[in-house]
N, C-alpha and C positions, 0 to 999 in steps of 0.2 A: 637502515633507512636511508634510501636512495636520494640523490639532490632534488629530483623533482617532487617527491613526497616531503622534502623538508621545506620546500619553497612553499607547498600548498599549506602546511601546517603553521608556517610563519604568516601567510595572509588570514589564516583562520583565528588564529591568536590575535592578529591586530584590529579583526573586526569586532571582538569582544573586548578590547583595549586590555588583553592579557588576563582578562578572568578566568578564562578556560585554557586549560593546558592539555592537548590532546595525546594521548598515551598510546594509543593503538588503533589501527583501521579496521573495523568490523568487517565494512563491506565497500567494495568500490565497483560501482557498475556506471561508466559513461559520465553523465552529469549529476550523479546520485551517489553520496558517500555517507557512510556512519562511522563515528568515531566513539570510542571510549575515552571519557576525559576527566579532569579533576576541577573542582571549582574553588577556585583560591579564596574566594570570599566566604566560604562555607566549610573552614578547615577540611579542604581538600575531599570535599563529598564527591563521589564518582557520577557521572552524569553520562548522558549518550548525546552527542551532537549531530543532528541532520543537517547535511549540506546538499541544497540542491542550487545546481549552477544555470543559469537562463541560457538558452540555446541563443536570445538574441537580446538586447537591452529591453527593459520592461519599461512602459511608457508610465508617467505619472498617475494617468486615471486607473491603470491596471494594477500598480503599487497599492493605491488606496483601497482596491476591492481585496487585494491580497491581506493587508492590514486589517480589515473588516472579518476577512475567513479566518485569519488566525484567532482574532479576538472571539469568535463564535467558537472554534475548538475548544479555547482556554475555559469556555463555560460548561463543556459538556462534562458529565460525570461517569462516563462509561468506564468500567474497569477495564475493558478491552481495547480501550485506546491510550495511547501514552499521554501523560500529563504534560503539558508544555510549560516550563520553569520560566523561559525567558526566549527571546528570539531577537534577530536583527534582519533587516530586510532592505536591500537597496537595488537599482536597476540591474545589476549583473547575478545576484546570488540571494538565496534565504538560507539562513542558519537558525535553526530550532534547537535549543537545549532542552533535553527531555530527563523525565524520571529514569533512574537506572533501573535495568530490569535483567536479572539474571537468566539467560534463557538460550535457546537454540533456534536458528531459523528452521521454518517448516521443512526446508529440504534436505538439512543435516539431520533433523529430528525424524524423518521419515527412514533415513538410512539405518537408523538404531532398530528399525524392525518392530515398531510399536504395534502394527497390525490394524486392519481396516477400521475396527471400532473406535479404537483412539484417535486415528486420522479424522473420522467422522466427528466426533467429539469437537476436535478442533475445528472444523469446518463450521459446526454450528455456531462457535464463539464468533468466527468472522462475520456470519451473517448478522450476529447481534450488533458488532461493531458498523457493519455498514448501513444497517437500517438507522441507527443513531445518526450517521452522516447525512443520510438520504434525506430524514426528517428535517434536517436545517439546509437542505437543497445544496448539499456538499457532495460532489462526486469524487471518489477515489482516483480510477483510472489506471494507477499503478499497481493494480492486485496481483501477485505472484508469490510464489512459496518465498522467496528470500526476503519478503516484505511482512511475513508473518512470524510472530515469535513465541514459541512455547516455553513456559517457565517451569521450573521443578515440580510444581505442585499441579500442573496441568493448566495454568491460567493462561491465556492468549492475549496477545496484544498486536494491535495491527498497524504498522508505519507505513512511510512512504506516501502519504496523502498528497495528491498533485495542487491544493489549494483553488480548485476549479469549483466555482458555483454555477449551477445548472441554469441558473436565471439570469447570469450575467455574463454569458459565452461570448468571445470573442475570438477571433485567431490567434492574438497575442496570448490567451490565456494558455498557449500550448508552450510557452518559455520553459516550464519545468515537466514536460512530458519526457518520459523515457519508456517508449513501446516496446514490448518484449512478445517475439514470435510466438504463437500458440496461446497468448494467454490474453493480449490486447484486441480488441475489437477493431474489425476492418476499419471503420469510420475514425479510429484514433490515428491511424496512420494518414488521414486524408486531409490535407490542408484545407481550412476553411468548411469542413463539415461540422453541422451542429450535433453537441452531444448531450445525452442525457442518462437516466438510469439503467437504460438498456446497455450501455457500453460496460458498467459494472456488472450487470447478469450474464453478458458475455463472459467476463473474467470467472465470475462465480462458477459457470458451467465448467470452464477448464480447469478449476480448481477443484471442482467434484472430481472431474476425469482422474486428476493427480491422486486424491485422496482414496478412491475406492479402488484405484489400480496400484494403490500402496507405493507410489512415488515414481509413476510413470509420466513424463511430459506429454501434454495432450497433441494430437494431430487432428486433421479433417477426417480420418478414417476412425469410426468409433465401434467398428466389429470387432475391436480388441477382445480377445478371448478373456482378458483378465476383468474386463467391465461386467459386473454381474447385470444380468438383462434386465431387470426392473429399473436400473439407473439410465438404461440408453437413451429413452425418450426424452427424460428431462435434460440430458446433456446434450442432446442432438437441438433441442428446441431453444436452450438457451444460447446454443450458439450458433445459431442462424446467421448467414450472412447479413441479411436485410435486418435492421433494429425492428422494424414493425412486427418480425414475424417471431421475434423472441418473447419471453416473458416481458410483461409492461413493467414489471417493478421487482425488486428483491422479494418484498412481501409476497407476490403471487408465485414468485419460486419458490420461497419457503413453504408455502402453503401446499404446493404440488408435493414437495419432497415430503412432507410430515405424513401426506395422506399414505406413502410407501410403508412407513414405520407402524401405522395405524392398522394394517391389514392383517 
């Protein structure tokens, strides 16, 4: 462990008054990190800590909204979302203590060669999770393969949620955003742009691209020979640059996709 990582872990331990001790970094991307940790108050039970570092200090009003969003997430019973065991939130970062889930992220899982049918089973579980979030007006915004976790038995859990509620958007809500080329909608990169479900629809289209090509990251060119022709129009429509030209909701996206499998 290098010096910078040791300093991060120290701050992380202090934030929870030493209750959780980080054992290893699972994922590190800019302002978003996942740790495997031990809960000393629960006989060193394994947990996952999700750390989101704010790009700028968060206002008190925005903190109150984030608290509300997390409390809403704690009420959701979806097996495809991580159960939140504990959390700490201040003007600089958000730490979520999540249930431990032995898994591979989707990018690593795809490299094991599961095949297109298995990847599509993962994809449909992501849709289930997004539908649950959107029913509570919560947007994901950070959807990408390394935020999707596939367990040994095929159960999928979705991580990396942005804490953004579509009905309470402000530019300061972007504090936890970590856009990814190819997966994040164009408006996610634009300061001041309003976001809604169609931002997640764009990312979902990118994820469908990834799944049907068995692990290729998306580009604007969808004449890729590995994309089965029947999926191309759905991927194209969901990834339109203008939000109003995409599917208006994940439900509509899902309905269109299911039609392909009923033919």
